[in-house]
ROKEMI-253440 format. One line per field, with one value per residue: residue number from 0; x negated, y, z negated of N, C-alpha, C in turn. Coordinates in nm, 2 decimals. Layout:
! residues N
n <- (NUM:...)
n_X <- (X:...)
n_Y <- (Y:...)
n_Z <- (Z:...)
ca_X <- (X:...)
ca_Y <- (Y:...)
ca_Z <- (Z:...)
c_X <- (X:...)
c_Y <- (Y:...)
c_Z <- (Z:...)
END
This chain:
! residues 144
n <- (0:1:2:3:4:5:6:7:8:9:10:11:12:13:14:15:16:17:18:19:20:21:22:23:24:25:26:27:28:29:30:31:32:33:34:35:36:37:38:39:40:41:42:43:44:45:46:47:48:49:50:51:52:53:54:55:56:57:58:59:60:61:62:63:64:65:66:67:68:69:70:71:72:73:74:75:76:77:78:79:80:81:82:83:84:85:86:87:88:89:90:91:92:93:94:95:96:97:98:99:100:101:102:103:104:105:106:107:108:109:110:111:112:113:114:115:116:117:118:119:120:121:122:123:124:125:126:127:128:129:130:131:132:133:134:135:136:137:138:139:140:141:142:143)
n_X <- (-0.57:-0.61:-0.37:-0.19:-0.28:-0.21:0.07:0.24:0.49:0.56:0.71:0.62:0.66:0.66:0.40:0.27:0.33:0.20:-0.07:-0.12:-0.15:-0.05:0.26:0.27:0.00:-0.07:0.11:0.00:-0.26:-0.20:-0.08:-0.30:-0.48:-0.34:-0.37:-0.64:-0.81:-0.61:-0.49:-0.24:0.08:0.18:0.31:0.23:0.29:0.43:0.38:0.44:0.68:0.85:0.85:0.61:0.37:0.10:-0.20:-0.49:-0.83:-1.04:-1.35:-1.51:-1.74:-1.81:-1.87:-2.06:-1.97:-1.69:-1.59:-1.43:-1.19:-1.11:-1.08:-0.87:-0.67:-0.65:-0.57:-0.32:-0.17:0.10:0.07:-0.16:-0.29:-0.50:-0.80:-1.15:-1.46:-1.76:-2.09:-2.40:-2.42:-2.16:-1.88:-1.61:-1.39:-1.09:-0.77:-0.50:-0.16:0.07:0.37:0.35:0.14:0.17:0.21:-0.03:-0.20:-0.11:-0.19:-0.47:-0.51:-0.46:-0.67:-0.88:-0.89:-1.06:-1.40:-1.51:-1.77:-1.83:-1.63:-1.49:-1.28:-1.11:-0.90:-0.67:-0.59:-0.48:-0.40:-0.60:-0.69:-0.60:-0.62:-0.70:-0.90:-0.99:-0.76:-0.57:-0.68:-0.57:-0.71:-0.96:-0.94:-0.88:-1.04:-1.07)
n_Y <- (6.20:6.30:6.45:6.24:6.12:6.31:6.33:6.07:6.03:6.23:6.37:6.27:6.46:6.70:6.69:6.71:6.97:7.12:7.04:7.07:6.86:6.63:6.45:6.18:6.11:6.12:5.92:5.70:5.69:5.64:5.38:5.24:5.26:5.13:4.84:4.83:5.08:5.19:5.03:4.99:5.14:5.34:5.46:5.69:5.63:5.75:5.59:5.61:5.74:5.54:5.38:5.25:5.29:5.25:5.27:5.12:5.09:4.82:4.66:4.36:4.11:3.80:3.45:3.29:3.05:3.06:3.27:3.26:3.14:3.32:3.55:3.48:3.46:3.74:3.85:3.74:3.83:4.02:4.26:4.38:4.64:4.72:4.56:4.55:4.44:4.47:4.60:4.62:4.48:4.41:4.23:4.27:4.54:4.66:4.79:4.82:4.80:4.86:4.82:4.86:4.84:4.58:4.42:4.46:4.34:4.07:4.02:4.04:3.82:3.61:3.65:3.56:3.28:3.24:3.23:3.49:3.70:3.96:4.25:4.56:4.82:5.10:5.35:5.53:5.85:6.06:6.13:6.31:6.37:6.20:5.97:6.16:6.19:6.28:6.42:6.68:7.01:7.33:7.58:7.45:7.25:6.97:6.66:6.43)
n_Z <- (1.95:1.69:1.64:1.63:1.39:1.21:1.23:1.31:1.41:1.57:1.86:2.20:2.39:2.25:2.15:2.40:2.48:2.28:2.31:2.58:2.75:2.99:2.94:3.03:3.04:2.76:2.67:2.81:2.70:2.43:2.45:2.54:2.32:2.12:1.93:1.96:1.90:1.74:1.47:1.32:1.29:1.03:0.70:0.44:0.11:-0.19:-0.46:-0.73:-0.73:-0.67:-0.89:-0.95:-1.15:-1.21:-1.05:-0.95:-0.88:-0.82:-0.87:-0.78:-0.86:-0.74:-0.78:-0.54:-0.43:-0.47:-0.33:-0.09:-0.17:-0.37:-0.22:-0.05:-0.25:-0.32:-0.07:-0.05:-0.26:-0.39:-0.52:-0.43:-0.24:-0.07:0.05:0.04:0.17:0.00:-0.09:-0.29:-0.54:-0.60:-0.46:-0.37:-0.32:-0.44:-0.40:-0.61:-0.70:-0.96:-1.17:-1.44:-1.74:-1.83:-1.60:-1.48:-1.67:-1.64:-1.38:-1.42:-1.59:-1.41:-1.24:-1.39:-1.35:-1.14:-1.02:-1.13:-1.18:-1.25:-1.33:-1.26:-1.35:-1.22:-1.29:-1.10:-1.13:-0.99:-0.65:-0.45:-0.20:0.09:0.35:0.56:0.75:1.07:1.13:1.28:1.23:1.19:1.39:1.40:1.59:1.80:1.73:1.87)
ca_X <- (-0.57:-0.60:-0.23:-0.12:-0.32:-0.14:0.21:0.26:0.63:0.58:0.74:0.52:0.69:0.61:0.25:0.23:0.34:0.09:-0.21:-0.13:-0.19:0.08:0.32:0.23:-0.14:-0.06:0.17:-0.10:-0.37:-0.14:-0.07:-0.44:-0.54:-0.27:-0.43:-0.78:-0.84:-0.50:-0.46:-0.10:0.14:0.23:0.33:0.18:0.40:0.41:0.42:0.50:0.83:0.92:0.84:0.48:0.30:-0.04:-0.28:-0.62:-0.93:-1.12:-1.46:-1.53:-1.85:-1.76:-1.96:-2.06:-1.88:-1.55:-1.55:-1.32:-1.07:-1.07:-1.04:-0.73:-0.59:-0.63:-0.49:-0.18:-0.11:0.18:0.03:-0.28:-0.26:-0.61:-0.91:-1.27:-1.58:-1.86:-2.23:-2.46:-2.39:-2.02:-1.83:-1.49:-1.33:-0.95:-0.67:-0.38:-0.05:0.15:0.47:0.31:0.02:0.20:0.19:-0.18:-0.25:-0.07:-0.28:-0.60:-0.52:-0.47:-0.81:-0.97:-0.90:-1.16:-1.54:-1.54:-1.88:-1.81:-1.51:-1.48:-1.15:-1.11:-0.76:-0.65:-0.50:-0.42:-0.45:-0.63:-0.69:-0.58:-0.60:-0.70:-1.00:-0.95:-0.63:-0.59:-0.68:-0.55:-0.83:-1.07:-0.92:-0.87:-1.17:-1.07)
ca_Y <- (6.11:6.38:6.48:6.12:6.10:6.41:6.29:5.96:6.03:6.35:6.32:6.29:6.59:6.81:6.69:6.76:7.12:7.17:7.01:7.10:6.74:6.57:6.34:6.05:6.09:6.09:5.79:5.60:5.68:5.57:5.24:5.19:5.26:5.03:4.71:4.84:5.19:5.20:4.90:4.98:5.26:5.32:5.58:5.70:5.63:5.79:5.47:5.65:5.77:5.41:5.31:5.18:5.40:5.22:5.25:5.09:5.04:4.72:4.59:4.22:4.02:3.66:3.34:3.27:2.93:3.09:3.39:3.24:3.11:3.45:3.64:3.44:3.51:3.88:3.87:3.69:3.89:4.13:4.39:4.43:4.73:4.72:4.48:4.58:4.37:4.58:4.55:4.68:4.41:4.36:4.16:4.32:4.66:4.63:4.88:4.74:4.89:4.79:4.90:4.90:4.77:4.44:4.36:4.47:4.24:3.95:4.00:4.02:3.68:3.53:3.66:3.48:3.15:3.23:3.25:3.63:3.72:4.10:4.32:4.70:4.89:5.25:5.39:5.65:5.95:6.15:6.13:6.45:6.37:6.06:5.95:6.29:6.20:6.29:6.49:6.81:7.12:7.46:7.66:7.37:7.18:6.82:6.59:6.32)
ca_Z <- (1.83:1.57:1.62:1.58:1.26:1.12:1.23:1.42:1.45:1.66:2.00:2.30:2.46:2.16:2.16:2.53:2.47:2.19:2.36:2.72:2.81:3.04:2.86:3.09:2.99:2.62:2.66:2.86:2.60:2.31:2.48:2.56:2.19:2.03:1.92:1.96:1.81:1.64:1.41:1.30:1.25:0.89:0.63:0.31:0.01:-0.33:-0.53:-0.86:-0.72:-0.65:-1.01:-0.96:-1.22:-1.22:-0.93:-1.00:-0.79:-0.89:-0.80:-0.83:-0.82:-0.74:-0.75:-0.39:-0.39:-0.49:-0.26:0.01:-0.24:-0.43:-0.11:-0.02:-0.36:-0.30:0.05:-0.06:-0.38:-0.35:-0.58:-0.37:-0.13:0.02:0.01:0.12:0.13:-0.03:-0.13:-0.40:-0.66:-0.60:-0.34:-0.32:-0.37:-0.43:-0.45:-0.66:-0.75:-1.06:-1.23:-1.58:-1.79:-1.84:-1.47:-1.46:-1.75:-1.58:-1.27:-1.47:-1.63:-1.29:-1.18:-1.47:-1.29:-1.03:-1.07:-1.12:-1.27:-1.31:-1.28:-1.31:-1.31:-1.21:-1.28:-1.02:-1.20:-0.89:-0.51:-0.42:-0.05:0.13:0.49:0.63:0.84:1.21:1.15:1.34:1.14:1.26:1.41:1.42:1.72:1.79:1.73:1.97)
c_X <- (-0.55:-0.45:-0.15:-0.16:-0.24:0.01:0.24:0.40:0.66:0.61:0.63:0.54:0.64:0.46:0.20:0.23:0.23:-0.04:-0.23:-0.18:-0.05:0.13:0.28:0.09:-0.14:0.00:0.07:-0.21:-0.32:-0.13:-0.21:-0.50:-0.47:-0.33:-0.58:-0.82:-0.73:-0.46:-0.31:-0.05:0.20:0.26:0.26:0.29:0.35:0.46:0.49:0.65:0.91:0.91:0.71:0.38:0.15:-0.10:-0.43:-0.71:-1.02:-1.24:-1.49:-1.66:-1.81:-1.87:-1.95:-1.97:-1.73:-1.50:-1.43:-1.19:-1.02:-1.02:-0.90:-0.63:-0.55:-0.54:-0.35:-0.11:-0.03:0.15:-0.10:-0.25:-0.37:-0.72:-1.03:-1.38:-1.69:-2.00:-2.27:-2.42:-2.25:-1.98:-1.71:-1.45:-1.18:-0.87:-0.55:-0.28:0.04:0.26:0.43:0.19:0.05:0.17:0.04:-0.24:-0.23:-0.16:-0.42:-0.62:-0.53:-0.61:-0.91:-0.98:-1.01:-1.30:-1.58:-1.65:-1.88:-1.69:-1.51:-1.35:-1.17:-0.96:-0.75:-0.54:-0.42:-0.48:-0.47:-0.63:-0.69:-0.55:-0.59:-0.81:-0.94:-0.81:-0.66:-0.58:-0.66:-0.68:-0.96:-1.06:-0.93:-1.01:-1.18:-0.96)
c_Y <- (6.19:6.42:6.36:6.09:6.19:6.37:6.19:5.96:6.15:6.30:6.35:6.42:6.71:6.81:6.74:6.91:7.18:7.16:7.05:6.98:6.68:6.46:6.20:6.02:6.05:5.95:5.68:5.58:5.61:5.42:5.17:5.17:5.16:4.90:4.72:4.95:5.20:5.06:4.88:5.12:5.24:5.46:5.58:5.72:5.68:5.68:5.50:5.68:5.65:5.32:5.23:5.29:5.37:5.19:5.23:5.04:4.94:4.68:4.46:4.17:3.88:3.56:3.31:3.15:2.96:3.20:3.37:3.22:3.24:3.55:3.61:3.48:3.65:3.91:3.84:3.75:4.01:4.26:4.45:4.51:4.72:4.63:4.52:4.49:4.47:4.51:4.62:4.61:4.36:4.31:4.23:4.45:4.65:4.75:4.81:4.84:4.80:4.88:4.95:4.82:4.62:4.37:4.36:4.36:4.10:3.92:3.97:3.87:3.58:3.53:3.58:3.33:3.13:3.26:3.40:3.65:3.86:4.16:4.46:4.75:5.04:5.29:5.52:5.74:6.03:6.13:6.28:6.47:6.23:6.06:6.08:6.29:6.20:6.35:6.63:6.92:7.25:7.54:7.58:7.30:7.04:6.76:6.48:6.34)
c_Z <- (1.70:1.54:1.57:1.43:1.16:1.11:1.34:1.47:1.55:1.80:2.10:2.37:2.38:2.16:2.29:2.53:2.39:2.25:2.51:2.80:2.86:2.95:2.90:3.04:2.84:2.60:2.70:2.76:2.47:2.34:2.49:2.42:2.10:2.04:1.93:1.86:1.70:1.60:1.38:1.27:1.12:0.83:0.50:0.21:-0.12:-0.42:-0.66:-0.85:-0.69:-0.78:-1.04:-1.02:-1.23:-1.09:-0.98:-0.88:-0.87:-0.81:-0.87:-0.77:-0.84:-0.71:-0.60:-0.35:-0.40:-0.41:-0.17:-0.06:-0.31:-0.33:-0.07:-0.12:-0.35:-0.19:0.03:-0.19:-0.35:-0.41:-0.52:-0.25:-0.03:-0.04:0.10:0.07:0.12:-0.06:-0.26:-0.54:-0.68:-0.46:-0.28:-0.39:-0.34:-0.48:-0.49:-0.72:-0.85:-1.12:-1.37:-1.62:-1.80:-1.71:-1.44:-1.54:-1.70:-1.46:-1.32:-1.53:-1.52:-1.23:-1.26:-1.43:-1.19:-1.10:-1.06:-1.23:-1.33:-1.25:-1.34:-1.26:-1.32:-1.19:-1.20:-1.09:-1.10:-0.75:-0.48:-0.27:-0.01:0.28:0.57:0.74:0.99:1.23:1.20:1.23:1.23:1.27:1.44:1.55:1.70:1.80:1.84:2.07)
END
């Protein structure tokens, strides 16, 4: 699994050579994990290189009666990259991507239509480490 986390496009043959595990075993495990352990195959994108210069993490505390409607708003908004249900005084943690401050402002105005009691914004200046858990590290060995 660690090798797939590092590069999901690596050929099964090459992984077999690296790990000394038969290709058929790797294939069978991959098929077994898809839909259970593996939720989806994806890539990490540098959004700034695509013209999306604003990445912001937002925390929302929402009136209990409006949570379902607000959650649906978040899930259906094209600028929302990730949504997490959280605790400790807030209900949602959201990662959102915008081209510029105007798009962020437009989004914030739409949020005002819901019963948001508190909102905190944290602008991401730089990704220092991202999606690295359970990736193979040279000398450490595979974890899974």
